[in-house]
PADRENNU-912752 format. One record per residue: residue number from 0; residue in one letter; x, y, z of N, C-alpha, C, O in turn. Coordinates in pm, whole numbers, plus 50000, padded with zeros to 5 digits. Example, Ala and Ser with C-alpha at 12.3 -4.5 7.8 and 13.67 -1.06 7.14 Angstrom:
! PADRENNU-912752
nr rest n.u n.v n.w ca.u ca.v ca.w c.u c.v c.w o.u o.v o.w
0 a 51319 49431 50780 51230 49550 50780 51320 49670 50780 51424 49668 50846;
1 s 51285 49775 50708 51367 49894 50714 51290 50003 50787 51341 50114 50804;
This chain:
! PADRENNU-912752
nr rest n.u n.v n.w ca.u ca.v ca.w c.u c.v c.w o.u o.v o.w
0 m 47780 73953 56863 47700 73839 56831 47773 73707 56861 47709 73612 56908;
1 p 47903 73699 56836 47971 73573 56867 47962 73535 57015 47948 73418 57049;
2 a 47970 73634 57104 47960 73606 57247 47821 73552 57282 47808 73461 57364;
3 f 47718 73609 57220 47581 73563 57243 47566 73417 57203 47514 73336 57279;
4 v 47611 73384 57083 47600 73247 57033 47681 73151 57120 47635 73043 57153;
5 r 47801 73191 57156 47886 73107 57241 47817 73081 57374 47813 72968 57422;
6 d 47763 73187 57435 47695 73171 57564 47571 73083 57551 47542 73003 57641;
7 l 47497 73097 57441 47378 73014 57418 47416 72867 57404 47351 72781 57462;
8 v 47520 72839 57327 47566 72701 57310 47612 72645 57444 47579 72532 57479;
9 d 47689 72723 57519 47736 72678 57650 47619 72649 57744 47618 72548 57814;
10 a 47520 72738 57745 47404 72720 57833 47324 72597 57792 47278 72521 57877;
11 t 47308 72578 57664 47233 72462 57614 47305 72332 57651 47243 72236 57696;
12 t 47435 72332 57630 47515 72214 57664 47508 72185 57814 47489 72070 57854;
13 s 47523 72288 57895 47516 72271 58040 47378 72221 58084 47367 72136 58172;
14 a 47274 72274 58022 47138 72232 58056 47116 72085 58023 47054 72012 58100;
15 q 47169 72042 57910 47154 71902 57872 47232 71812 57967 47181 71709 58010;
16 r 47353 71851 57999 47436 71769 58090 47374 71759 58229 47371 71652 58290;
17 a 47325 71872 58278 47270 71876 58414 47123 71834 58418 47066 71814 58526;
18 q 47062 71820 58301 46918 71792 58291 46840 71893 58375 46754 71858 58456;
19 s 46874 72019 58350 46815 72130 58425 46800 72251 58334 46881 72273 58244;
20 l 46698 72328 58359 46679 72452 58284 46755 72571 58344 46757 72679 58286;
21 a 46816 72550 58459 46885 72659 58528 46989 72730 58440 46992 72853 58440;
22 p 47073 72659 58365 47169 72731 58280 47102 72818 58172 47152 72924 58138;
23 l 46989 72772 58121 46917 72853 58022 46852 72975 58087 46847 73082 58027;
24 r 46803 72958 58208 46746 73073 58280 46854 73178 58308 46830 73298 58295;
25 t 46971 73131 58345 47083 73223 58369 47120 73296 58241 47145 73417 58243;
26 f 47124 73224 58130 47154 73284 58001 47053 73394 57967 47092 73505 57929;
27 v 46925 73364 57980 46820 73461 57948 46831 73583 58040 46816 73696 57994;
28 h 46856 73561 58167 46869 73671 58261 46988 73760 58225 46973 73882 58215;
29 t 47103 73700 58205 47225 73775 58173 47208 73858 58047 47238 73977 58046;
30 w 47160 73795 57942 47147 73866 57815 47031 73964 57815 47036 74066 57747;
31 g 46924 73934 57890 46813 74029 57902 46857 74158 57967 46821 74267 57922;
32 v 46936 74146 58073 46989 74265 58142 47084 74340 58050 47079 74463 58042;
33 f 47173 74267 57982 47269 74330 57891 47196 74412 57784 47231 74528 57759;
34 v 47096 74353 57721 47022 74423 57615 46949 74544 57671 46948 74650 57609;
35 a 46886 74529 57788 46814 74642 57848 46909 74758 57878 46871 74874 57861;
36 i 47030 74728 57921 47128 74834 57948 47175 74897 57818 47183 75020 57808;
37 q 47205 74816 57719 47259 74866 57593 47158 74944 57510 47197 75017 57419;
38 r 47030 74929 57539 46927 75003 57466 46943 75154 57482 46899 75232 57398;
39 y 47005 75194 57591 47026 75336 57620 47175 75363 57625 47240 75334 57726;
40 p 47231 75419 57517 47377 75441 57512 47432 75520 57631 47543 75491 57677;
41 s 47358 75616 57680 47409 75694 57794 47416 75608 57920 47509 75622 57999;
42 r 47321 75520 57937 47323 75431 58054 47437 75330 58041 47506 75301 58139;
43 a 47457 75277 57922 47567 75183 57899 47702 75251 57924 47792 75191 57984;
44 a 47715 75374 57879 47840 75448 57900 47861 75476 58049 47973 75466 58100;
45 r 47754 75510 58118 47765 75535 58263 47808 75408 58336 47892 75412 58425;
46 l 47751 75295 58298 47788 75169 58360 47935 75137 58337 48005 75096 58429;
47 r 47983 75157 58214 48125 75134 58185 48214 75223 58271 48316 75179 58324;
48 h 48174 75349 58286 48250 75442 58370 48253 75393 58515 48359 75393 58579;
49 l 48139 75354 58566 48132 75307 58704 48215 75181 58724 48281 75165 58827;
50 e 48213 75092 58627 48295 74971 58635 48444 75006 58635 48524 74943 58704;
51 d 48480 75109 58558 48619 75155 58558 48658 75213 58695 48770 75192 58742;
52 v 48567 75286 58756 48592 75342 58889 48619 75230 58989 48714 75236 59067;
53 v 48535 75127 58985 48551 75015 59079 48681 74941 59053 48755 74910 59147;
54 s 48709 74912 58927 48830 74834 58896 48957 74917 58908 49066 74861 58923;
55 g 48945 75048 58901 49062 75134 58910 49127 75135 59047 49248 75150 59058;
56 g 49047 75119 59150 49101 75113 59284 49153 75244 59339 49219 75245 59443;
57 v 49125 75355 59272 49174 75485 59318 49072 75551 59410 49107 75602 59517;
58 e 48947 75551 59368 48839 75613 59446 48771 75509 59535 48785 75388 59514;
59 d 48699 75559 59635 48615 75470 59716 48504 75417 59624 48430 75495 59567;
60 p 48493 75285 59610 48399 75229 59514 48255 75218 59563 48168 75178 59486;
61 a 48227 75252 59688 48095 75229 59745 47984 75296 59664 47882 75233 59634;
62 g 48002 75422 59628 47900 75492 59550 47882 75432 59412 47770 75419 59364;
63 a 47994 75397 59350 47987 75336 59216 47917 75201 59220 47837 75170 59133;
64 i 47947 75122 59322 47883 74991 59336 47733 75005 59356 47655 74930 59298;
65 a 47692 75101 59437 47550 75125 59460 47480 75165 59329 47369 75120 59301;
66 e 47545 75250 59251 47485 75293 59125 47481 75179 59023 47386 75169 58945;
67 i 47583 75095 59022 47583 74977 58933 47465 74887 58968 47394 74839 58880;
68 r 47445 74864 59097 47332 74782 59140 47199 74842 59095 47109 74770 59053;
69 k 47188 74974 59105 47065 75042 59063 47043 75025 58912 46931 74998 58869;
70 i 47147 75041 58834 47137 75025 58689 47092 74883 58655 47005 74863 58571;
71 h 47153 74785 58721 47115 74645 58695 46970 74618 58738 46898 74546 58669;
72 a 46929 74672 58850 46791 74651 58897 46691 74712 58800 46589 74651 58771;
73 e 46720 74831 58749 46632 74895 58652 46625 74812 58524 46517 74793 58467;
74 a 46740 74762 58479 46744 74681 58358 46667 74550 58376 46597 74506 58286;
75 e 46680 74489 58494 46606 74366 58522 46456 74392 58517 46381 74313 58461;
76 a 46414 74503 58575 46271 74537 58574 46221 74562 58432 46113 74516 58395;
77 e 46300 74633 58352 46262 74659 58213 46253 74531 58132 46168 74518 58044;
78 a 46342 74436 58163 46343 74308 58090 46240 74209 58145 46223 74100 58091;
79 g 46173 74248 58252 46073 74160 58311 46132 74044 58387 46073 73936 58394;
80 l 46250 74066 58443 46317 73958 58515 46311 73977 58665 46362 73895 58741;
């Protein structure tokens, strides 16, 4: 919850400074995808594993990156983004 509030405050401040809704749209998109992924513990765990594969640098990350993109696309669709 602290990260959510911090990001919301940052987005609001940025929107006011820039006189633009873009920072708020980014906030809604980021958190909408996060919530859609976290709704399914198995999907969230799979995403964490894939992120570890990519950051580990041991395996070829191409397959993991493709699956990460798929997870994010599904989450965006579920969140209506």
